[in-house]
C-alpha positions in Angstrom: -51.4 -107.2 78.1 -51.9 -106.1 74.5 -49.2 -108.3 71.9 -46.0 -106.2 70.9 -46.3 -105.5 67.0 -44.1 -104.0 64.8 -45.6 -100.9 63.1 -46.5 -102.4 59.1 -48.0 -105.5 61.3 -50.6 -102.4 62.9 -51.6 -101.0 59.5 -52.3 -103.8 58.4 -54.8 -105.3 61.3 -55.9 -101.5 61.2 -56.8 -102.0 57.5 -58.4 -105.4 57.9 -60.5 -104.5 60.7 -61.4 -100.5 58.2 -64.4 -101.7 56.8 -66.2 -103.6 59.7 -65.0 -102.2 62.4 -65.2 -104.9 65.6 -67.9 -104.0 68.2 -67.1 -101.2 71.1 -65.6 -102.8 74.3 -65.4 -106.4 72.6 -61.3 -108.2 72.9 -61.4 -107.2 69.3 -62.5 -103.0 69.9 -59.6 -103.0 71.9 -57.3 -103.8 70.0 -57.9 -102.0 67.1 -57.9 -99.1 69.1 -54.3 -99.8 70.2 -53.1 -100.6 66.8 -54.7 -97.5 65.6 -53.3 -95.1 68.1 -49.9 -97.5 67.3 -50.0 -96.8 63.4 -51.0 -92.6 63.1 -48.3 -92.3 66.3 -45.9 -93.9 63.6 -46.5 -92.0 60.7 -46.6 -88.3 62.5 -45.0 -86.2 60.6 -42.0 -84.4 61.6 -41.8 -81.2 61.4 -39.1 -78.5 59.3 -36.6 -78.6 61.8 -36.7 -81.9 63.2 -33.3 -84.7 63.4 -34.4 -87.3 60.8 -34.4 -89.7 63.4 -38.2 -88.4 65.1 -38.9 -89.1 61.3 -41.8 -91.0 60.7 -42.0 -94.5 60.7 -44.7 -95.2 58.7 -46.1 -94.0 55.0 -49.3 -93.6 55.0 -51.3 -91.7 51.8 -52.8 -88.5 53.0 -56.9 -89.5 52.5 -55.7 -93.1 54.1 -54.6 -90.1 57.1 -57.0 -88.2 56.8 -59.9 -91.3 57.5 -57.8 -93.5 60.3 -58.2 -89.9 62.7 -61.2 -89.5 61.5 -61.9 -92.6 62.9 -60.2 -92.5 66.0 -61.7 -88.9 67.0 -64.7 -90.9 66.8 -64.3 -94.1 69.1 -62.3 -91.8 71.1 -65.9 -88.7 71.5 -67.9 -91.3 73.2 -66.2 -90.5 76.8 -66.8 -87.8 78.0 -62.1 -87.2 78.2 -61.4 -88.5 74.9 -58.7 -90.1 75.3 -59.1 -90.3 78.3 -61.3 -92.3 79.1 -61.2 -92.9 83.3 -60.6 -89.2 83.5 -58.5 -86.6 84.3 -59.0 -87.0 88.2 -56.4 -89.2 88.7 -53.9 -86.6 88.1 -55.8 -84.3 90.5 -56.3 -86.5 93.0 -59.7 -86.7 92.4 -62.3 -89.3 90.9 -64.4 -87.6 87.9 -65.6 -90.7 86.9 -68.8 -90.9 88.1 -69.5 -87.1 87.2 
């Protein structure tokens, strides 16, 4: 189980790996991807009319946000089901992971 960290710590870990991401499938890669998702989720801008409590808890410069989102998309692109590497089959009651 991955240790829970605050958003600032997650951002620091992501930035440390940004120029040289870990090898896919490694323990560092698992931590990197989890932290990357955490940072992106914490920095989602609030929509107009949203409750102020739903404001982002982490602020990123637009260039950095774009770079992180592109990296997350690239990391998920090798999975046929994107961010759902085990497939969507279990939700539907079937295993399509070997399709």
